[in-house]
N, C-alpha and C positions, 0 to 999 in steps of 0.2 A: 505493500499500499504505500502511499504519498503521506502528505500531511494528514494527521488524524481529523483534523475538521476543514482540510481545503476544499472538498466539495460544496461546503456551506459558504465559504468565503469568496471563491473563483468562479467566474464564469467559464464557461467553454468558449475557447478561441480558435479559430482555425487560419489556415494562411488564406491571403487574398490572391485573387487572380489580375493579371495585367487587363487593363481596360480591353473590350472586344475589339475596338478600331485599331488597336496596337497588335494585339496577338495574333489577329487573323492575317496580319501581313507577311508571315513566316510561319516555319514549321518547328520552332523552338518549344521548348517548355516554358510554359507561362506562370508557373506557380511562384508567387513571392513569400518564401520560408518565414516563419517567425524567428526571432532572435533566440538566441541560447537561452538567455534569461526567461524569456517568455515560454519557451518548452519546459523549463523547470518549474514554472508556475503550474503550466498544464498537468506535468508529473504529480503535482502535489492534490490534484482532483480526485486521485485514485483512491476509493474509500476503503475502510476495514470492513469490507462487507462479509465476510464469514467464509462464504463459498464462492470464489471467483468463477462464475459462470462463462467468463470471457474465455477461460481454457477450454471449455467445450465448444463453443462458438468458432473457435478456430481451427481449422483440421490439422494444423501441425502443433497444435497444444502448445503454443508459444506462452512462456512463463510471464505474462503480462504484468502482474502486480510487482514482479521483481525489478523487471526494467524500469517500470514507472517510478519505482520507490529509488532506483540508483540515480535517474535524471533528476528528480526532485533535489535531491542530495548531491548533485554535481559530480557523481561519481559515474561519468559516461564510459571509462573503459569498463567498468563491471558492469554497465548496462549492454555495452557491446558484447561481451562474454555471454551473458545471459541471454541475449537476443539469438546469437550466432549458435546457441546450442540447439536451439531446434528449426532454425530457419536458415538454410543456405543462402538465400537470396533475397534479403528483406529490402535491398535497393529496387527489387521487382515487385513485391507484393506491396510496398509501401508506396507505390506510385498507380498501382493499377488493381490492387485487389477492393472489391466492394465493401470489406471491413465486415463480416458477419460477427468477429468479436465485439466489435461496438455494439451491433444489435443484442448480444447477450449481456452488454456491461450492466451491472445491476443498479448503478446510478441511473442508466437510461430508463428506468421502470416510472419514475416522475420527473427526471432533469434531462437535460443534454447529456448523452454517454460521455466519457472519456475520450480526448482524442488519440486512440491507441495507435492508428494507421499513421498519422501524422508524427507521433513521437518515434515510432517505429525506423521510418526515413529518416527522420532528423538524426537518431544514433548512428545510422551506416554511413550517411553522407558526412557526417561531421567526424566519423572515425576515418574514413578515407581522406579527407582534408587534413587529417592531420598524421597521415602516415602510419596510423595503428594497424593496418589491413595490409598483410605483406604475404609473398609466397610462401607456404609453409609444407614443402613436398613431405612425403610420408618418410619416415625414418628407416624402414625396411620395405622390401618388396616381397611379396608370397610366391613369385614366380606362377601365378596364375594369370590368365588374359581374358578380358571381358569385351565384348563388341557390343555399344551402344548403337541403335539404329534410330535416329531421329534426335534433332537437338534442340527441341523446345524445352519449356522448364522442367518437365518430366525426365527427358533424357539427359538435361543438364544436371539435376539433383542426384540421379542415379550414379551418374559419371563422377561427379564431386565425391559423393558418399564411399564408393567403390575404391576411388583413387586414395582417399585417404586411409582407406583400409589396408592400403599396401599392393592392392592388384594393379596390374597394366591396363588402363583402360583406352579405347580408341572408339571415337564418335564418329558416326558414318552421317553424313547431311547430303541429301539430293541436289539442295539448292546451292546456289554458288556463296552464300555467306551462312554462318553459325546464327542458331536463334530461334529459328522455327517460327511460330506464332509472335514471339518476342521481336524478331527482326523484321517479318514481313506483315503480319496480320493486325498489329497495333501502329497507330501513326506516331510519329517523332514527335508531335507536340505532346502527348499523353506519356512517352516513354523515349527518351533521347536514346540513340542507337550507341552513343557514346557509353551511356551506363552499361548496354549489353557487351560492348566491346571490352569495356574495363574488367568485367568479371571474366570473359572468356580468356583474355590474356594471363589474368591470375591463375586461372586452371591450366593453362598451357606451360607457365612457370611451375606450377606443381606437379607436372608429368602428364597431363591428360593430352591425348592426341587427338586431333581434329582434321576430318578428310572431308571436304566439300566436293561438290559436283558428283558425288557418289551414291548412285542409285542403286541399293541392294535389291536384286532381283533383274536388274538392267545391267548397267555396265561393271556392277559388281557381281560376279555369279555368288548365288546362296553357297554352293559348295565350298568356297573359297572361305566364307564365315565359318562354317562348320570345321574346316580343317585347321584353321589358324587360332582359332578361339575356344578358350574352356567352357565358356557360358555367351548367352546372346540376350541381350534385352531389348525388346521392341518396345518404342515410346513415338510411334510416327504421328500419334494425334488423329483427332477427329476432322477430316479434312473434306470430306463428301457433303457438299452443301445441299440443303433441301431447295429443289425447284420448284416452279409454279408454273405446270403446262395447262397453261389456257390458251385460248384462240390468239394468235398474234405474238406467241412467244418468240418467234424466228425473227421478230423485227430487230432491225439493227437499233444499238441503243439500249438494250436489256442485257444487262450484264450482273453476274453473281458478285456480291459485295467483295469478297476477297479478293477476286481479280482486278478490280478497282484499287483495293486498298495496297495489295502487292507491288502493284505497278507504280502507285505514286511513292511507295517507299524506296523503291528501286530509283526512281527519279529523283528523290531526296538525297539519295545516296551518291547522285552523281552520274547513274548510268542513264545511257542514250536511249530513249525509247522510239522506235522507227514511226514515224506518222503515221502510218495506214494502222498501225496497232494500238496507237494511243488514245486512252479514255479521259476525256476532259469534262469538267462540269461548267468550264467557263462560257459564259452568257448563254445558259441554258437553263430551263425548267427541269428542277430535278424533284424526283420522287424516290424515297427509300421506303421500301415495304419491308416492315418490322421493326420493332420498338427497342431492340435491346441493346448491348453495347457495340456490336459489329453496326448496326445500324447507326448508332450515335457516330461513331469514327467515321462512317459514310459522310454524315452531315457536317460535321468539324472540317472534313477533306474537302467536300465540294464548296465549304463557304470560301475556304482559304483558294479555291480555283477561281471563284467569282462568278458564283452560279446568280441567274436572275431572280429565281425564287427556289426555295428549299420545303419540301413537304415531307413529313415522316409519317405512315398511316399504319394502324395496326388492326389485327382481325379482332382481337380480345376487347371488352370494355375498357373506358377509363378506369384505372384503380383507384382506392380511397388514398386520401392525403395522409391518413395515421392508420395505426393498427386496428384490426378488427378481429372478432371471435376466431377467424381463420387464421389470424397470424398472430396469436399471442407472444408476449415476452416469454422466454429469449429466441425464439424463432427467429430467422432472420428472414425477414419479410420478401426480399429480392423483388421481381418484378409485380409481386401482388400488392404493392405499395407504391404510390406516385412518388417518382423523383424525377429531378430535372439534371442533366448532365452539364458538363461547361459546354459542349458543344452545341447541344439543344438551346443552351441560353443565348446562344451567339446569333441565332436568329431563325430557328426552324419553326414552321406550322405544323404542328401536332393533331392528328386526327385518328380517332380510335372508331371500334367498331365498324371497320370498313373492309368490304369483301371486293377484291379485283375481279372483275369477269373476263376483261378483254384489252388486250395491248392493239390498241388503234394506229395503223401506219398511214404515211403519206404515199403519194403516188412512187415515190423511190424506195419504199421499204422500210424507212426510219419511222421509229415510233414518233408519235405525235401527241397522243394523250392515252390515259387510262377509263375504260368505261367500269364504274364501279356502283355498288349498291350499299346502302347502310342496312345494318343489321340488329336485331332486337334479341338480347340473351335472355334466356331462362334457364338458369343452372349452367350446366356444362354445354347446352344445346343451344342453338341460335337459328332465328328464322327471318328472312329478308323481308325488308318492310316495303310492301307493294307501294310504287309510286315514288319511291328514294333513289332511283337510279340516277347517276350524275357523271360526267366527265371531268377529269382534269388533265389539264395540258402538260405534256411530260417529254421532254426532248432527251433526256436521260433517265432510266428507272434500273435501280440497284437492289437486287434481291438479296435480303439479310434478314433471312428465315431460320436462322440455325443449322446445324449439320446433323447428319444421319449417322455416320460411322467412319471409319477410317477407309481408305480405298482398297477395294479387295484384288490384290494383284498377284503375279508369279511369286512374289517374295514368301507369301503364307504358304501357298501349295509346295514351294519348292522346300520349305522348312518342316512342312507336315503340321503346320497349325491349324487348329480349327477355330470357327467362330460361334457365337452363341445366337438365340433367336433374335437379338437387336442388331446382329452384323458386327458386335464388336469381338476383339480377340478373347476367346475363352480361357479363362485361367482361375485357377483354385485360390484357397484362403495364402497361399505361400506365393501368390504373384506367378505360378509356373505354369506354363500354357499345357496344350495336350502333347508337347513335344518335350521331352526330358533335357534339361539344361537351357532351356529357353523360355525367358520370363518375359511379360508385358506390364507396363504400368500407364498411368494418366488416361489421357481422353481415349486412347487406342482401346484400353480395357475397360474404363467406366463410362465411356460415352462425354458427350460434349460437357465441360465442366468449368469450374474456376480455376485460375493459375496457381492458386493456394493448394488446390487440391491435386494438380498435378506435381508440384515438389512434393507434397506429402507422400504421394503414390510413389514418386522416384525413390524417395527416402526409404520407405517400407520395404519396397521392392529390393533395394540394393542389400539391405539387412538379409533379406532370405538368399539372394544371390550369394552372399557372403557365407552363409551358413552352407549352401548348397556346395560351395567351392571347399570350405576349410573345415566344416562340421561344428564352428562356433559362430556366435555372434555376439560375444563379450564385447568385442570392439567397434560394434556398430550397435550401440543402445537405440531403442525405437525412436526415443525422443531426446538424444543427446549423440552427435556425431563426432564427440573427440573420441581421441583413440587412448585406450589404457597402455600401460607400460610392457604388457607382455607381448611377447612375439608368436607368431604361429609358428608349430613345429614343421 
């Protein structure tokens, strides 16, 4: 806890954003962090709640009251040690996690919760600025080799943990840069790629080998991994987007959200996009179908392109602005409670209970509008409201309706790995797939989820891989990645 009476003395204070007209001129992060002194005051608000439900709200089990207390007392190095004992990448979660820990904060029952997420990112960013985070290669090597397929948050977490345990880890990434969703799925203004590169370079210095442009099952034969590695970890993510197969879907100008976001991230990174392939929102009426985080990222990116208008539509009804009996404390309401992202606040029109019926084309085959109808919801079912049909202009339509599962390709068949009824890789409680020695973690195993769950899965999977390779997990505790002094025989 922080100060015993701090929750009564201090109000919740969060970082400010740069003005919309300034931040939308570029793709840089725009959060203006609080001062070190202000953060220590925020740490004081952590109350002596008795049972810290924030622990259960966080999939990583972060020891939140401990690092809050350390920050309040100015013990930032101790706070870092506590934070890093359960979270490999707080610089990621502190920027893009929706903070289910804050939803479970006891103070949040009747007051604004502790600013856990911001304290978290402040700790790690301050530690990097002070030079406290340095490469720490393992003191010994086990002689065991592990291939991690996919370099998103689950893959990076698994690789980091297994490397700390002394195994020799190689990460295979089919894209041209490391990071997966962190690199190409999230805009730079939410997560600067300098932050990702900083962590990747640190892991390289600690001994992790990264191989880009390496498509396992493609230019990297499956048998090669079987021959060269003692174990394989599959963390390819949930990448098959949900489509909208309505009339006019083949119109030029209708794209999956990730195609749009990935291309723009490449553009920001300095890559030249061929004009014929370029997807730009400049001087266009843009409609984003889907109200989640990916849709919001499309909104912020389109605004920075200079869209004429920006509309984000959602099939479901508008959620309530506060908790309901269906979302009691300490559950994380997520999309079941209304929230406005920084991108949506930059100028998007949001509309709910809208069903898209057809993409209308001009005489050249380009999308020009969406024919839609309004819905009336009755529990889990809806009916179309008679006479509510309407058209909305659309020169660019971005489909952001979530993801089904990972891509089913030759890699899984070659490895002898089976999928479950949802299309995800089938794995048991130890994260091992139907093929011995091959494990799966993250969205590829559990389906589309949060970055904090991906990191948690990567850590837990690594613990089971370690046990498979050495017969012991003492060096990789489930909630503590520090190594004991014992070596593996």
